[in-house]
C-alpha positions as CSV (number, residue, x, y, z in Angstrom):
1,M,9.7,32.4,2.8
2,R,6.4,31.8,0.8
3,S,8.1,32.7,-2.5
4,C,10.9,30.2,-1.7
5,K,8.4,27.4,-1.0
6,K,6.5,28.3,-4.2
7,D,9.7,28.2,-6.3
8,Y,10.8,25.0,-4.6
9,Y,7.5,23.2,-5.4
10,Y,7.3,24.7,-8.9
11,K,10.7,23.3,-9.7
12,L,9.8,19.9,-8.2
13,L,6.6,19.8,-10.3
14,D,8.5,20.9,-13.4
15,N,11.2,18.2,-12.9
16,N,8.4,15.5,-12.5
17,R,6.4,16.8,-15.5
18,N,6.4,13.3,-17.1
19,N,6.3,11.3,-13.9
20,I,2.7,10.9,-12.7
21,E,3.7,9.1,-9.5
22,G,6.2,11.8,-8.7
23,M,3.6,14.5,-9.2
24,W,1.1,12.7,-6.9
25,N,3.8,12.4,-4.2
26,I,4.6,16.1,-4.4
27,S,0.9,17.1,-4.3
28,N,0.2,14.7,-1.4
29,N,3.3,16.1,0.4
30,I,1.9,19.6,0.0
31,I,-1.6,18.7,1.1
32,R,-0.5,16.6,4.1
33,K,2.5,18.8,5.0
34,R,4.4,15.7,5.9
35,Q,5.8,12.6,4.3
36,T,4.0,9.4,5.2
37,K,5.3,5.9,5.2
38,P,3.2,2.8,4.4
39,D,1.5,1.5,7.5
40,Y,2.0,-2.3,8.0
41,P,0.5,-4.4,10.8
42,E,2.9,-4.9,13.7
43,F,1.3,-8.2,14.8
44,Y,-1.1,-10.9,13.8
45,M,-3.6,-12.6,16.1
46,D,-4.0,-16.3,15.4
47,N,-6.6,-17.8,17.7
48,D,-5.0,-17.1,21.1
49,T,-1.4,-16.5,20.0
50,T,0.1,-13.2,18.9
51,I,2.6,-13.3,16.1
52,T,5.0,-10.3,16.1
53,T,7.7,-11.4,13.7
54,M,7.2,-9.8,10.3
55,N,8.2,-12.9,8.3
56,K,5.6,-15.0,10.2
57,V,3.0,-12.3,9.8
58,L,3.6,-12.2,6.1
59,C,3.5,-16.0,5.9
60,K,0.1,-16.0,7.6
61,V,-1.3,-13.4,5.3
62,W,0.0,-15.3,2.3
63,L,-1.7,-18.5,3.5
64,I,-5.0,-16.6,4.0
65,M,-4.7,-15.1,0.4
66,Q,-3.9,-18.5,-1.0
67,N,-7.0,-20.0,0.7
68,I,-9.2,-17.2,-0.7
69,N,-7.8,-17.7,-4.2
70,Q,-8.5,-21.4,-4.0
71,Q,-12.1,-20.7,-2.9
72,I,-12.6,-18.3,-5.8
73,L,-11.2,-20.8,-8.2
74,Y,-13.5,-23.5,-6.8
75,V,-16.6,-21.3,-7.2
76,R,-15.6,-20.5,-10.8
77,I,-15.2,-24.2,-11.6
78,I,-18.5,-25.1,-10.0
79,S,-20.3,-22.3,-11.8
80,K,-19.0,-23.4,-15.2
81,W,-20.3,-27.0,-14.7
82,Q,-23.8,-25.9,-13.6
């Protein structure tokens, strides 16, 4: 069984020789012994309301990021004029 696993992963690594992302996925799979999926939030708390619809959650996150970008831009403009 061990030699089969060794041969299996050797072939996978050999097939992904020029694919860095593929090699990382294989090595992480070996280390973790399982395939992981990205972990996204299931809800968003906005004051007293809980938002569970993914589109609405993404909209809220986008608005937060837009606000942060505007603040960064404002700080850059102010620092140039001082």
